[in-house]
N, C-alpha and C positions, 0 to 999 in steps of 0.2 A: 621155535616151535610154530609151525604154521597150523592154524586152525581153520576148519571149514567153517563158513558163516553161519551154517545150520547147527553147528555144536557149540558156538561160543555165545556168551551172554553180556551184552554191554549195559552199563549203567552210568548215569552221570551223577547221581545223588550219592554223596560221600556217606551219608548216614546208612542208606540202603546197602551200599558196598561194604561198610563196616559189618553190618549184620550178616551179610553173605560170608565174609571172611571169618567171622566169629563161629558161623556154622560149619566151617571147614570146606567151604568152596575154594578152589584154587584160582588164585589171581595170576593170570598169564601175561598180561601187559597193561600199559597205560597209553591211550591213544590221544592224540591231540584233536581237539574239536573246535578250532579257531576260537581261542579265548577261554576255553574250558577243557576238561579232560573226561574221557570215558574210561572207567575202569572194566577191563575184559576179563571175564571169568571162564573157566572151562566148565562144561556140562550144563548146557542150556536148559534142559528138563528139570534138573535139580534145582537150578537158580530160579525158574519161573515158579516152582512150587514153593520155594522159600520167600519169594517175593509176595506171594498171597499171604503167607503168615505174617510178614512184615507189615503189609498194609492193612491187614484186617485187625491187626492188634493182638493176635492170638500167639504171639512169639514169646517163648520162654528161654531167656539165655543169661548168662552171668554178666552183670553190669561191669564187672572189673575186666572181663575177656573183651566186652564190647568196647569199653574205653581204650583198651590197648590196641584193638584193631583200629579204631578211628585215629588214634595218635600215629600209628604205623603208616596208614594211608596218607594222613595230612602231611607226614614227613616225606613220603614219596612224591606227592604233588609239589611241596615246596622245593625240594631238590630239582626236580624237572624244571620248575619255573626258573630257578636260578640258573640252570645250564642254558636255557633258551635266551637269557638275557645276554649272554657273552658269545 
């Protein structure tokens, strides 16, 4: 799926990405950033609104769902790192 750069939202912080995933944002790709990764989500406007909630501390989510989102993203990153070593 090719996304217009105006409609996608990139974030490097796995904790923020976990929050976005928990809130229902669609993860569309993981992009290499020379030693780190960007999590790329669809719907920039929605993600930016949720980013404000996340950064302001006004977010209300299930800790269990957040933990599951974090573990899922961490697994994706580790599997990608393993692929790049070979």
